[in-house]
gemmi code that builds the backbone of each chain (N, CA, C; Angstrom):
import gemmi

chains = {
    "A": [
        ("MET", (55.950, -4.056, -117.129), (56.491, -2.464, -116.248), (56.180, -1.763, -117.140)),
        ("GLY", (54.920, -1.076, -116.528), (54.251, 0.274, -117.148), (54.872, 1.656, -116.572)),
        ("ILE", (54.921, 2.719, -116.789), (55.324, 3.932, -116.190), (54.311, 4.149, -114.882)),
        ("LEU", (53.449, 3.673, -114.995), (52.801, 3.458, -113.179), (53.544, 2.863, -112.039)),
        ("ASP", (54.149, 1.274, -112.718), (54.599, 0.912, -111.916), (55.817, 1.628, -111.135)),
        ("VAL", (56.522, 2.146, -112.256), (57.511, 3.290, -111.572), (57.266, 4.297, -110.715)),
        ("MET", (56.140, 4.465, -111.101), (55.825, 5.296, -109.833), (55.299, 4.827, -108.294)),
        ("LYS", (54.784, 3.521, -108.984), (54.705, 2.727, -107.395), (55.749, 2.408, -106.331)),
        ("ILE", (56.791, 2.501, -107.380), (58.068, 1.958, -106.696), (58.813, 3.245, -105.918)),
        ("GLY", (58.746, 4.287, -106.700), (58.955, 5.804, -105.907), (58.120, 5.925, -104.789)),
        ("ALA", (56.956, 5.473, -105.010), (56.002, 5.968, -103.898), (56.461, 4.937, -102.803)),
        ("SER", (57.090, 3.917, -102.783), (57.550, 3.051, -101.697), (58.568, 3.585, -101.344)),
        ("GLY", (59.610, 4.196, -101.957), (60.855, 4.571, -101.826), (60.124, 5.965, -100.394)),
        ("LEU", (59.673, 6.488, -101.069), (59.237, 7.889, -100.041), (58.394, 7.497, -98.915)),
        ("THR", (57.619, 6.499, -98.764), (57.497, 5.657, -97.705), (58.197, 5.217, -96.757)),
        ("ALA", (59.465, 4.519, -97.093), (60.181, 4.113, -96.613), (61.286, 5.273, -95.959)),
        ("GLU", (61.912, 6.441, -97.118), (62.492, 7.282, -96.467), (61.656, 8.354, -95.389)),
        ("ARG", (60.561, 8.277, -95.217), (60.018, 9.021, -94.523), (59.828, 8.468, -92.974)),
        ("ALA", (59.793, 6.877, -93.009), (60.012, 6.287, -92.145), (61.529, 6.499, -91.175)),
        ("ARG", (62.379, 6.326, -92.259), (64.038, 6.558, -92.005), (63.571, 8.116, -91.120)),
        ("MET", (63.245, 9.297, -91.715), (63.220, 10.242, -90.931), (62.537, 10.388, -89.437)),
        ("GLU", (61.682, 9.690, -89.603), (60.487, 9.267, -88.148), (61.629, 8.898, -87.564)),
        ("ALA", (62.643, 7.979, -87.465), (63.428, 7.277, -86.705), (64.488, 8.671, -86.318)),
        ("VAL", (64.953, 9.156, -87.103), (66.044, 10.531, -86.484), (65.161, 11.237, -86.142)),
        ("SER", (64.002, 11.631, -86.215), (63.641, 12.690, -85.066), (63.265, 12.020, -84.188)),
        ("SER", (62.968, 10.621, -83.902), (62.575, 9.955, -82.406), (64.174, 10.164, -81.658)),
        ("ASN", (65.230, 9.854, -82.504), (66.648, 9.786, -82.012), (66.862, 11.212, -81.228)),
        ("LEU", (66.860, 12.297, -82.098), (67.521, 13.462, -81.845), (66.345, 13.995, -81.042)),
        ("ALA", (65.001, 13.351, -80.686), (64.448, 14.276, -79.532), (64.499, 13.540, -78.346)),
        ("ASN", (64.952, 12.396, -78.510), (65.297, 11.719, -77.399), (66.951, 11.655, -76.591)),
        ("VAL", (67.460, 12.505, -77.202), (68.882, 12.505, -77.135), (69.476, 12.647, -75.662)),
        ("HIS", (68.553, 12.943, -75.049), (68.765, 12.863, -73.293), (68.074, 12.306, -72.330)),
        ("THR", (67.316, 11.445, -73.021), (66.637, 10.569, -72.186), (66.693, 9.555, -71.668)),
        ("THR", (67.112, 9.949, -69.830), (67.235, 8.751, -69.050), (66.518, 7.791, -68.466)),
        ("ARG", (65.649, 7.748, -68.735), (64.063, 6.896, -68.113), (63.425, 6.507, -69.216)),
        ("THR", (62.731, 5.457, -69.346), (62.360, 4.384, -70.069), (61.246, 3.338, -69.739)),
        ("ASP", (60.291, 2.903, -70.312), (59.544, 2.443, -69.495), (60.288, 0.688, -69.368)),
        ("GLU", (61.142, 0.532, -70.237), (61.778, -0.517, -70.069), (63.200, -0.502, -69.144)),
        ("GLY", (63.146, 0.736, -68.968), (64.444, 0.925, -67.703), (65.620, 1.422, -68.659)),
        ("GLY", (66.503, 1.811, -68.044), (67.723, 2.185, -68.642), (67.310, 3.597, -69.504)),
        ("PRO", (68.468, 4.044, -70.431), (68.462, 4.886, -70.845), (67.865, 4.960, -72.246)),
        ("TYR", (67.263, 5.842, -73.149), (66.525, 5.607, -74.681), (67.724, 4.854, -75.545)),
        ("ARG", (67.166, 4.178, -76.177), (68.133, 3.081, -77.271), (68.083, 3.829, -78.594)),
        ("LYS", (68.925, 4.251, -79.190), (68.984, 4.655, -80.351), (68.158, 3.692, -81.600)),
        ("LYS", (67.335, 4.070, -82.279), (66.237, 3.169, -83.549), (66.772, 3.179, -84.398)),
        ("ASP", (67.502, 2.102, -84.982), (67.216, 2.226, -86.779), (66.354, 1.185, -87.304)),
        ("ILE", (65.954, 1.803, -88.466), (65.317, 1.491, -89.930), (66.052, 0.539, -90.468)),
        ("VAL", (65.289, -0.956, -90.665), (66.074, -1.616, -91.817), (64.744, -2.021, -92.992)),
        ("PHE", (65.489, -1.779, -93.927), (64.657, -1.795, -95.547), (64.808, -3.373, -96.037)),
        ("ILE", (63.631, -3.724, -96.359), (64.007, -5.137, -97.647), (63.256, -4.749, -98.946)),
        ("PRO", (63.492, -4.922, -99.902), (62.950, -5.321, -101.071), (61.862, -5.879, -101.076)),
        ("THR", (60.640, -4.733, -101.723), (59.503, -5.852, -102.045), (59.032, -5.716, -103.505)),
        ("ASP", (58.041, -6.378, -103.875), (57.034, -6.609, -104.958), (55.989, -5.393, -104.840)),
        ("VAL", (55.961, -4.833, -106.060), (54.600, -3.787, -105.722), (53.706, -4.003, -106.514)),
        ("SER", (54.046, -4.726, -107.277), (52.453, -4.542, -108.097), (51.670, -5.713, -107.386)),
        ("GLY", (52.468, -6.949, -106.788), (51.572, -7.874, -106.292), (50.181, -8.584, -106.886)),
        ("ASP", (49.816, -8.349, -108.149), (48.921, -8.827, -108.346), (48.968, -10.286, -109.123)),
        ("GLY", (50.618, -10.844, -109.319), (50.440, -12.003, -109.898), (50.437, -12.474, -111.118)),
        ("SER", (50.181, -11.679, -111.568), (49.764, -11.317, -113.020), (51.044, -12.038, -114.133)),
        ("PHE", (51.023, -12.021, -115.236), (52.056, -12.695, -116.166), (53.267, -11.796, -116.130)),
        ("GLY", (52.144, -10.472, -116.394), (53.590, -9.214, -116.292), (54.018, -8.898, -115.353)),
        ("SER", (53.343, -9.135, -113.998), (54.126, -9.039, -112.509), (55.414, -9.759, -112.562)),
        ("MET", (55.292, -11.017, -113.042), (56.489, -12.182, -113.101), (57.527, -11.778, -114.347)),
        ("LEU", (57.324, -11.532, -114.908), (58.304, -10.623, -115.887), (59.182, -9.592, -115.004)),
        ("ASN", (58.584, -8.607, -114.075), (58.845, -7.547, -114.073), (59.489, -7.992, -112.108)),
        ("GLU", (59.977, -9.210, -112.057), (60.204, -9.497, -110.277), (61.784, -8.717, -110.108)),
        ("LYS", (62.130, -8.780, -111.102), (63.575, -7.959, -111.322), (63.453, -6.717, -110.309)),
        ("PHE", (62.443, -5.866, -110.626), (62.419, -4.346, -110.127), (61.583, -4.499, -108.959)),
        ("GLU", (61.960, -4.259, -107.894), (61.090, -4.160, -106.600), (61.193, -2.934, -106.254)),
        ("GLY", (59.982, -2.361, -105.205), (60.223, -1.103, -104.628), (60.967, -1.687, -103.030)),
        ("VAL", (60.708, -0.865, -102.120), (61.052, -1.326, -100.962), (59.912, -0.910, -99.730)),
        ("LYS", (60.329, -1.514, -98.455), (59.440, -1.300, -97.674), (60.126, -1.558, -96.346)),
        ("VAL", (59.755, -0.851, -95.438), (60.419, -1.202, -93.661), (60.084, -2.336, -93.422)),
        ("ASP", (61.511, -3.458, -93.116), (61.304, -4.717, -92.745), (61.075, -4.639, -91.333)),
        ("GLU", (62.112, -4.254, -90.459), (61.929, -3.782, -89.126), (62.610, -2.575, -88.588)),
        ("VAL", (62.044, -2.121, -87.234), (62.934, -1.269, -86.291), (63.370, -1.851, -85.210)),
        ("VAL", (64.693, -1.654, -85.313), (65.799, -2.432, -84.461), (66.300, -1.553, -83.567)),
        ("GLU", (66.553, -1.891, -82.279), (67.267, -1.188, -81.297), (68.416, -0.939, -81.237)),
        ("SER", (69.675, 0.042, -81.292), (71.129, -0.265, -81.629), (71.279, -0.753, -79.884)),
        ("ASP", (72.386, -1.643, -80.186), (73.128, -2.165, -79.148), (74.442, -1.535, -79.080)),
        ("LYS", (74.820, -0.396, -79.237), (76.018, 0.314, -79.216), (76.151, 0.936, -77.496)),
        ("PRO", (77.402, 1.092, -77.072), (77.498, 1.597, -75.563), (76.745, 3.138, -75.414)),
        ("PHE", (76.450, 2.945, -74.158), (75.889, 4.348, -73.592), (76.706, 5.056, -73.683)),
        ("GLN", (76.674, 6.630, -73.273), (77.360, 7.155, -73.031), (77.396, 7.858, -71.465)),
        ("GLN", (78.539, 7.630, -70.959), (78.774, 7.956, -69.440), (79.125, 9.589, -69.264)),
        ("THR", (78.358, 10.435, -68.713), (78.705, 11.699, -68.345), (79.016, 12.127, -66.876)),
        ("TYR", (79.771, 12.764, -66.439), (80.191, 13.135, -64.943), (79.118, 14.111, -64.997)),
        ("ASP", (78.014, 13.850, -63.952), (76.960, 15.017, -63.338), (76.297, 14.695, -62.199)),
        ("PRO", (76.882, 14.828, -61.057), (76.354, 13.941, -59.699), (74.858, 14.639, -59.174)),
        ("SER", (74.827, 16.048, -59.816), (73.622, 16.862, -59.361), (72.323, 16.140, -60.046)),
        ("HIS", (72.302, 15.248, -61.277), (71.418, 14.841, -62.068), (70.728, 13.885, -61.092)),
        ("PRO", (69.499, 13.506, -61.374), (68.432, 12.719, -60.336), (68.898, 11.131, -60.985)),
        ("ASP", (69.385, 10.908, -62.360), (69.479, 9.437, -62.519), (70.799, 9.079, -62.599)),
        ("ALA", (72.002, 10.190, -61.955), (73.420, 9.668, -61.395), (73.348, 8.203, -60.426)),
        ("ASP", (74.412, 7.654, -61.010), (74.858, 6.614, -60.126), (76.006, 6.744, -59.281)),
        ("ALA", (76.075, 5.726, -58.374), (76.903, 6.146, -56.751), (78.278, 6.878, -57.142)),
        ("ASN", (78.534, 6.866, -58.678), (79.659, 7.851, -58.463), (79.692, 9.078, -59.274)),
        ("GLY", (78.459, 9.297, -59.330), (77.825, 10.448, -60.008), (78.065, 10.536, -61.482)),
        ("TYR", (77.895, 9.532, -62.304), (77.921, 9.326, -63.380), (76.475, 8.995, -64.223)),
        ("VAL", (76.176, 9.798, -65.311), (74.811, 9.514, -65.293), (75.259, 8.849, -66.887)),
        ("THR", (74.393, 8.137, -67.613), (73.697, 7.150, -68.484), (73.110, 7.641, -69.664)),
        ("TYR", (73.920, 7.812, -70.496), (72.967, 9.033, -71.474), (72.380, 8.205, -72.816)),
        ("PRO", (71.594, 8.599, -73.505), (71.179, 7.397, -74.269), (72.654, 7.108, -75.812)),
        ("ASN", (72.610, 6.036, -76.623), (73.515, 5.664, -77.424), (73.634, 6.347, -78.444)),
        ("VAL", (72.982, 7.670, -78.548), (72.552, 8.610, -79.749), (73.889, 9.824, -80.261)),
        ("ASN", (74.457, 9.587, -81.227), (74.850, 10.873, -81.599), (74.405, 11.642, -82.703)),
        ("VAL", (74.458, 12.644, -81.877), (73.907, 13.769, -82.765), (74.506, 14.015, -84.154)),
        ("MET", (75.816, 13.735, -84.275), (76.227, 14.206, -85.495), (75.808, 13.101, -86.503)),
        ("GLU", (75.972, 12.037, -85.961), (75.600, 11.060, -87.152), (74.036, 10.840, -87.376)),
        ("GLU", (73.077, 11.567, -86.463), (71.703, 11.771, -86.712), (71.574, 12.465, -87.542)),
        ("MET", (72.114, 14.071, -87.690), (71.841, 14.912, -88.558), (72.479, 14.462, -90.005)),
        ("GLY", (73.386, 13.745, -89.924), (73.956, 13.332, -91.242), (72.738, 12.420, -91.625)),
        ("ASP", (72.752, 11.342, -91.185), (71.202, 10.113, -91.391), (70.051, 11.559, -91.891)),
        ("MET", (69.708, 12.334, -91.283), (68.375, 13.275, -92.031), (69.133, 13.688, -93.000)),
        ("ILE", (70.134, 14.233, -93.359), (70.452, 14.994, -94.652), (70.133, 13.857, -95.863)),
        ("ALA", (70.870, 12.410, -95.504), (70.703, 11.410, -96.417), (69.315, 10.963, -96.875)),
        ("ALA", (68.532, 10.730, -95.698), (67.174, 10.609, -95.783), (66.589, 11.788, -96.797)),
        ("THR", (66.549, 13.408, -96.251), (65.958, 14.182, -97.242), (66.614, 14.223, -98.687)),
        ("ARG", (67.923, 13.963, -98.989), (68.189, 13.765, -100.356), (67.281, 12.306, -101.333)),
        ("ALA", (67.784, 11.629, -100.250), (66.852, 10.102, -100.962), (65.371, 10.197, -101.233)),
        ("TYR", (64.872, 10.996, -100.009), (63.326, 11.446, -100.256), (63.219, 12.378, -101.697)),
        ("GLU", (63.742, 13.388, -101.899), (63.904, 14.517, -102.825), (64.169, 13.404, -104.261)),
        ("ALA", (65.214, 12.346, -103.958), (65.387, 11.586, -105.404), (64.224, 10.693, -105.981)),
        ("ASN", (63.368, 10.258, -104.896), (62.402, 9.374, -105.201), (60.966, 10.094, -105.562)),
        ("VAL", (61.122, 11.633, -105.319), (60.186, 12.676, -105.906), (60.498, 12.762, -107.298)),
        ("ASN", (61.820, 12.950, -107.470), (62.152, 13.442, -108.933), (61.889, 11.909, -109.810)),
        ("VAL", (61.986, 10.644, -109.278), (61.605, 9.514, -110.075), (60.028, 9.764, -110.317)),
        ("VAL", (59.222, 10.179, -109.309), (57.542, 10.243, -109.674), (57.317, 11.234, -110.626)),
        ("ASN", (57.989, 12.310, -110.717), (57.922, 13.738, -111.286), (58.341, 12.779, -112.977)),
        ("SER", (59.249, 12.316, -112.902), (60.023, 12.192, -114.546), (59.164, 10.894, -114.932)),
        ("ALA", (58.594, 10.354, -114.353), (57.439, 9.020, -114.730), (56.454, 9.770, -115.244)),
        ("LYS", (56.037, 10.839, -114.327), (54.763, 11.484, -115.106), (55.152, 12.170, -116.378)),
        ("ASP", (56.079, 12.813, -116.506), (56.440, 13.701, -117.598), (56.652, 12.671, -118.723)),
        ("MET", (56.908, 11.678, -118.329), (57.321, 10.518, -119.612), (55.924, 10.315, -120.040)),
        ("PHE", (54.909, 9.970, -119.095), (53.673, 9.437, -119.684), (52.943, 10.662, -120.332)),
        ("LEU", (52.932, 11.891, -119.771), (52.364, 13.152, -120.394), (52.629, 13.465, -121.797)),
        ("LYS", (54.029, 12.948, -122.132), (54.964, 13.246, -123.316), (54.259, 12.177, -124.375)),
        ("THR", (54.004, 11.081, -123.825), (53.273, 9.756, -124.828), (52.085, 10.378, -125.288)),
        ("LEU", (51.601, 11.600, -124.464), (50.033, 11.870, -125.079), (50.519, 12.790, -125.990)),
        ("ASP", (51.436, 13.300, -126.066), (51.924, 14.310, -127.308), (52.344, 13.518, -128.656)),
        ("ILE", (52.224, 12.178, -128.861), (52.621, 11.399, -130.335), (50.938, 11.640, -130.660)),
        ("GLY", (51.548, 12.203, -132.211), (50.919, 12.639, -133.535), (49.633, 13.739, -133.100)),
        ("LYS", (50.333, 14.602, -132.124), (49.421, 15.682, -132.056), (49.637, 16.597, -133.246)),
    ],
    "B": [
        ("MET", (30.194, -2.474, -126.127), (30.034, -1.140, -125.535), (31.005, -0.221, -126.789)),
        ("ASP", (30.693, 1.256, -126.895), (31.229, 1.713, -128.193), (32.148, 2.669, -127.038)),
        ("THR", (33.377, 2.896, -128.300), (34.405, 4.036, -127.156), (33.780, 4.894, -126.046)),
        ("LEU", (32.706, 5.861, -127.347), (32.671, 6.855, -126.239), (32.049, 6.778, -124.938)),
        ("SER", (31.085, 5.581, -124.867), (30.592, 5.124, -123.546), (31.575, 4.772, -122.761)),
        ("LEU", (32.432, 3.867, -123.359), (33.670, 3.356, -122.556), (34.195, 4.004, -121.986)),
        ("LEU", (34.534, 5.424, -122.713), (35.688, 6.399, -122.004), (34.730, 7.141, -121.183)),
        ("GLU", (33.656, 7.424, -121.149), (32.571, 8.108, -120.074), (32.646, 7.599, -118.700)),
        ("LYS", (32.556, 5.890, -119.276), (32.216, 5.135, -117.500), (33.835, 5.632, -117.188)),
        ("ALA", (34.887, 5.351, -118.005), (35.971, 5.463, -117.420), (36.500, 6.571, -116.628)),
        ("LEU", (36.022, 7.873, -117.151), (36.244, 8.904, -116.672), (35.207, 9.080, -115.354)),
        ("ASN", (34.275, 8.830, -115.501), (33.307, 8.673, -113.990), (33.830, 7.927, -113.233)),
        ("VAL", (34.443, 7.178, -113.245), (35.280, 5.694, -112.242), (36.597, 6.585, -112.005)),
        ("ARG", (37.448, 7.576, -112.818), (38.381, 8.141, -112.066), (37.998, 9.184, -111.361)),
        ("ALA", (37.253, 9.932, -112.016), (36.393, 11.400, -111.049), (36.304, 10.554, -109.565)),
        ("TYR", (35.413, 9.588, -109.524), (35.016, 9.055, -108.111), (36.126, 8.738, -107.580)),
        ("TYR", (37.457, 8.221, -108.158), (38.502, 7.746, -107.947), (38.996, 9.049, -106.823)),
        ("HIS", (38.993, 9.954, -107.748), (39.980, 11.501, -107.043), (39.332, 11.846, -105.658)),
        ("LYS", (37.977, 11.427, -105.799), (37.489, 12.046, -104.433), (37.718, 10.950, -102.910)),
        ("VAL", (37.694, 9.745, -103.498), (38.253, 8.719, -102.895), (39.738, 9.249, -102.011)),
        ("LEU", (40.571, 9.511, -102.951), (41.979, 10.121, -102.548), (42.155, 11.445, -101.853)),
        ("ALA", (40.919, 12.373, -102.461), (41.046, 13.618, -101.594), (40.587, 13.200, -100.257)),
        ("SER", (39.587, 12.374, -100.075), (39.012, 12.337, -98.585), (40.150, 11.569, -98.128)),
        ("ASN", (40.960, 10.519, -98.604), (42.289, 10.020, -97.811), (43.280, 10.840, -97.257)),
        ("ILE", (43.611, 11.871, -98.075), (44.640, 12.789, -97.812), (44.262, 13.796, -96.842)),
        ("ALA", (42.767, 14.109, -96.691), (42.511, 15.208, -96.038), (42.287, 14.204, -94.624)),
        ("ASN", (42.510, 13.151, -94.521), (41.921, 12.314, -93.018), (43.607, 11.639, -92.907)),
        ("VAL", (44.423, 12.229, -93.234), (45.882, 11.761, -93.225), (46.074, 11.802, -91.481)),
        ("GLU", (45.728, 12.866, -90.757), (46.238, 12.785, -89.458), (44.709, 12.684, -88.634)),
        ("THR", (43.894, 12.192, -89.364), (42.603, 11.578, -88.243), (42.668, 10.108, -87.457)),
        ("PRO", (42.909, 10.136, -86.341), (43.084, 8.847, -85.153), (42.046, 8.018, -85.843)),
        ("GLY", (42.336, 6.666, -85.863), (41.627, 5.618, -86.437), (40.561, 5.341, -87.505)),
        ("TYR", (41.514, 6.676, -88.601), (40.810, 6.392, -89.973), (41.563, 5.327, -90.872)),
        ("ALA", (40.712, 4.568, -91.506), (40.762, 3.340, -92.410), (40.798, 3.945, -93.670)),
        ("GLU", (42.138, 3.869, -94.640), (42.411, 4.218, -95.644), (41.067, 3.478, -96.839)),
        ("LYS", (40.565, 4.717, -97.709), (39.431, 4.061, -98.260), (40.016, 3.262, -100.067)),
        ("THR", (39.613, 2.720, -100.887), (40.129, 2.614, -102.138), (38.851, 1.970, -103.049)),
        ("ILE", (39.184, 1.782, -104.061), (38.288, 1.231, -104.993), (39.325, 0.334, -106.051)),
        ("ASP", (38.603, -0.910, -106.349), (39.156, -1.700, -107.302), (38.851, -0.784, -108.843)),
        ("TYR", (39.743, -0.423, -109.472), (39.309, 0.239, -110.897), (38.817, -0.679, -111.838)),
        ("ASN", (39.529, -1.771, -111.937), (39.233, -2.412, -113.105), (37.930, -3.218, -113.178)),
        ("ALA", (37.635, -4.118, -111.374), (36.188, -4.469, -111.149), (35.187, -3.423, -111.631)),
        ("GLU", (35.813, -1.850, -111.427), (34.592, -1.254, -111.243), (34.156, -0.771, -113.187)),
        ("ILE", (35.376, -1.076, -113.869), (35.243, -0.576, -115.106), (34.166, -1.720, -116.112)),
        ("GLU", (34.311, -3.443, -115.563), (34.209, -4.484, -116.041), (32.558, -4.601, -115.334)),
        ("ARG", (32.138, -3.709, -114.098), (30.620, -3.999, -113.596), (29.646, -3.381, -114.701)),
        ("PRO", (28.669, -3.741, -115.162), (27.636, -3.155, -115.762), (27.443, -1.886, -115.352)),
        ("GLY", (26.517, -1.199, -116.392), (25.923, -0.084, -115.684), (26.619, 1.228, -115.625)),
        ("ASN", (26.187, 2.217, -115.611), (27.467, 3.779, -115.097), (26.659, 4.316, -114.259)),
        ("ASP", (26.930, 4.012, -112.894), (26.206, 4.501, -111.751), (27.186, 4.597, -110.708)),
        ("VAL", (27.799, 5.746, -110.840), (28.776, 5.550, -109.534), (28.254, 5.670, -108.050)),
        ("ARG", (26.907, 5.352, -107.869), (26.462, 4.829, -106.541), (26.964, 3.687, -106.291)),
        ("ASN", (27.508, 2.617, -107.410), (27.498, 1.596, -107.658), (28.850, 0.791, -106.986)),
        ("ILE", (29.824, 1.844, -106.965), (31.267, 1.812, -107.007), (31.459, 1.253, -105.177)),
        ("GLU", (31.733, 0.050, -105.712), (32.096, -0.407, -103.968), (33.701, -0.191, -103.553)),
        ("VAL", (33.717, 0.934, -102.419), (35.042, 1.233, -102.020), (35.218, 0.404, -100.359)),
        ("LYS", (36.346, -0.141, -100.711), (37.106, -0.810, -99.758), (37.553, -0.151, -98.613)),
        ("GLU", (37.830, -0.569, -97.471), (38.618, -0.373, -96.612), (39.964, -0.979, -96.116)),
        ("LYS", (41.170, -0.405, -95.977), (42.437, -0.668, -95.607), (42.361, -0.691, -94.302)),
        ("GLU", (42.451, -2.127, -93.546), (42.104, -2.006, -92.218), (44.004, -2.108, -91.483)),
        ("GLU", (44.878, -2.944, -92.516), (46.415, -3.072, -91.743), (47.054, -2.169, -91.772)),
        ("PRO", (47.719, -1.119, -90.718), (48.820, -0.207, -90.893), (49.727, -0.473, -91.743)),
        ("ASP", (50.407, 0.111, -92.342), (51.926, -0.580, -92.753), (52.701, 0.206, -92.308)),
        ("GLY", (52.767, 0.492, -90.970), (53.871, 1.232, -90.458), (53.801, 2.299, -90.075)),
        ("SER", (54.415, 3.988, -90.271), (54.350, 4.889, -89.427), (53.201, 5.647, -88.512)),
        ("ASN", (52.236, 5.164, -89.357), (51.043, 5.602, -88.516), (49.968, 4.826, -87.743)),
        ("ALA", (51.383, 3.563, -87.479), (50.231, 3.052, -86.854), (49.891, 3.130, -85.204)),
        ("LEU", (50.973, 4.280, -84.664), (50.299, 4.399, -83.758), (49.040, 5.166, -83.462)),
        ("ASP", (48.077, 5.679, -83.958), (46.774, 6.357, -83.691), (45.963, 5.180, -84.944)),
        ("HIS", (46.342, 4.157, -85.156), (45.413, 3.016, -85.968), (45.030, 3.940, -87.369)),
        ("ASN", (45.433, 4.955, -87.809), (45.449, 5.389, -89.111), (46.300, 4.772, -90.143)),
        ("THR", (45.338, 4.311, -91.145), (46.384, 3.336, -92.110), (46.933, 3.760, -93.608)),
        ("VAL", (46.724, 5.756, -93.486), (47.010, 6.177, -94.687), (48.152, 6.758, -94.883)),
        ("SER", (48.535, 6.163, -96.235), (50.300, 6.565, -96.355), (50.468, 7.993, -97.175)),
        ("MET", (50.905, 8.613, -96.842), (50.296, 10.180, -97.186), (51.273, 9.900, -98.611)),
        ("GLU", (52.376, 9.284, -98.836), (53.083, 9.444, -100.123), (52.623, 8.618, -101.153)),
        ("GLU", (51.809, 7.361, -100.950), (51.034, 6.487, -101.841), (49.930, 7.210, -102.332)),
        ("GLN", (49.589, 8.178, -101.713), (48.163, 8.776, -101.920), (48.068, 9.883, -103.011)),
        ("MET", (49.553, 10.413, -102.539), (49.922, 11.762, -103.732), (50.367, 10.763, -105.180)),
        ("VAL", (51.090, 9.842, -104.773), (51.358, 9.278, -106.363), (49.809, 8.723, -106.938)),
        ("LYS", (49.035, 8.053, -106.487), (48.037, 7.304, -106.894), (47.110, 8.773, -107.366)),
        ("LEU", (47.057, 9.676, -106.614), (46.342, 10.767, -107.145), (47.013, 11.371, -108.841)),
        ("THR", (48.416, 11.675, -108.674), (48.812, 11.611, -109.757), (48.746, 10.933, -110.465)),
        ("GLU", (48.429, 9.569, -110.483), (48.699, 8.593, -111.609), (47.050, 8.386, -112.050)),
        ("ASN", (45.980, 8.968, -111.285), (44.490, 9.102, -111.647), (44.790, 10.223, -112.480)),
        ("ASN", (45.208, 11.522, -111.938), (45.165, 12.652, -112.546), (45.647, 12.045, -114.248)),
        ("MET", (46.705, 11.643, -114.420), (47.342, 11.476, -115.704), (46.243, 10.545, -116.702)),
        ("MET", (46.073, 9.437, -115.989), (44.853, 9.038, -116.525), (43.852, 9.492, -117.479)),
        ("PHE", (43.518, 10.173, -115.977), (42.177, 11.040, -116.589), (42.264, 11.622, -117.579)),
        ("ASP", (43.497, 12.655, -117.907), (43.662, 13.432, -118.783), (43.941, 12.582, -120.323)),
        ("ALA", (44.611, 11.495, -120.204), (44.911, 10.600, -121.153), (43.412, 10.259, -122.141)),
        ("PHE", (42.312, 10.043, -121.217), (41.019, 9.812, -121.498), (40.485, 10.807, -122.064)),
        ("VAL", (40.780, 12.324, -121.653), (40.064, 13.456, -122.164), (40.723, 13.508, -123.479)),
        ("GLN", (42.020, 13.122, -123.259), (42.587, 13.422, -124.975), (41.975, 12.283, -126.243)),
        ("LEU", (41.572, 11.319, -125.376), (41.118, 10.216, -126.295), (39.779, 10.554, -127.071)),
        ("ILE", (38.679, 11.267, -126.237), (37.555, 11.535, -126.507), (37.954, 12.620, -127.271)),
        ("GLY", (38.850, 13.581, -127.160), (39.023, 14.657, -128.181), (39.379, 13.862, -129.569)),
        ("LYS", (40.075, 13.160, -129.711), (40.540, 12.331, -130.737), (39.371, 11.681, -131.266)),
        ("LYS", (38.247, 11.040, -131.135), (37.473, 10.344, -131.444), (36.287, 11.438, -131.872)),
        ("PHE", (36.256, 12.678, -131.309), (35.546, 13.756, -131.746), (36.225, 14.361, -133.258)),
        ("SER", (37.305, 14.583, -132.962), (37.794, 15.139, -134.183), (38.186, 14.039, -135.302)),
        ("MET", (37.865, 12.623, -135.435), (37.550, 11.925, -136.026), (36.409, 12.139, -136.750)),
        ("LEU", (35.073, 12.103, -136.079), (33.675, 12.033, -136.557), (33.586, 13.157, -137.101)),
        ("LYS", (34.504, 14.441, -136.813), (34.079, 16.009, -137.313), (34.821, 15.864, -138.702)),
        ("TYR", (36.019, 14.974, -138.409), (36.431, 14.395, -139.922), (35.613, 13.899, -140.958)),
        ("VAL", (34.630, 12.881, -140.907), (33.859, 12.306, -141.346), (32.823, 13.058, -141.792)),
        ("ILE", (32.328, 14.072, -140.867), (31.343, 15.199, -141.293), (31.425, 16.082, -142.146)),
        ("ASN", (32.747, 16.740, -142.398), (33.202, 17.444, -142.932), (33.638, 17.031, -144.289)),
        ("GLU", (33.247, 15.688, -144.795), (33.376, 14.396, -145.708), (34.993, 14.853, -145.866)),
        ("GLY", (35.617, 14.402, -144.821), (37.375, 14.130, -144.905), (37.871, 15.843, -145.513)),
        ("ARG", (37.198, 16.878, -145.636), (38.206, 17.958, -145.781), (38.784, 18.487, -144.402)),
    ],
}
model = gemmi.Model(1)
for chain_id, residues in chains.items():
    chain = gemmi.Chain(chain_id)
    for i, (resn, *xyz) in enumerate(residues, 1):
        res = gemmi.Residue()
        res.name, res.seqid = resn, gemmi.SeqId(i, " ")
        for name, pos in zip(("N", "CA", "C"), xyz):
            atom = gemmi.Atom()
            atom.name, atom.element = name, gemmi.Element(name[0])
            atom.pos, atom.b_iso = gemmi.Position(*pos), 0.0
            res.add_atom(atom)
        chain.add_residue(res)
    model.add_chain(chain)
structure = gemmi.Structure()
structure.add_model(model)
structure.setup_entities()
């Protein structure tokens, strides 16, 4: 496990949190989308993470390090939470009773998720920068 | 291979890799662009010191977010690789400096 592997793990975290941010932005943009290709309103997208081996060269060193893993996006799932019903008879997609089915996106929840993703991204940037500083410190040995 | 020519070659390959990474980052929004990379260890073991012989590989499979426009570049990964490359370059430059200061020490008869 070298410092360079630490940086690779940090990079995998950055990519994963970026993907989470993309899901949040998609959910927020479609908070009032009532029509989709599959029919019905937009469904909230959720990102599922799994750990992954970042070194991936199968060497003895990487076998020693298999306890330390990076992260990657396993899949993007559509939430099956119930849709929101709002009374708005003038809306083109209102049903016979005047109710419109809006997406199952909760704006507050998405904002919270966005902040969490931002903070996690910052944490990973700090990991990469700290690893870099440690490496540069080793160059100062014997100066 | 003596230390200096080995380090020279390593610096050449690192400098070339920097160009590859820079072009990946420049093309992060180019639709259909395939991420380019080189195998550093294989290049070091290849005989000769000509950067024109460096084999550039393309990553065909997108791993997620940029998949819509068939762009296979991951910006974060490229930035971290660029930092890593930069760090290693600095380390090699410092090693060359040490080598020369040892030569100087000998030339000055240990004074």
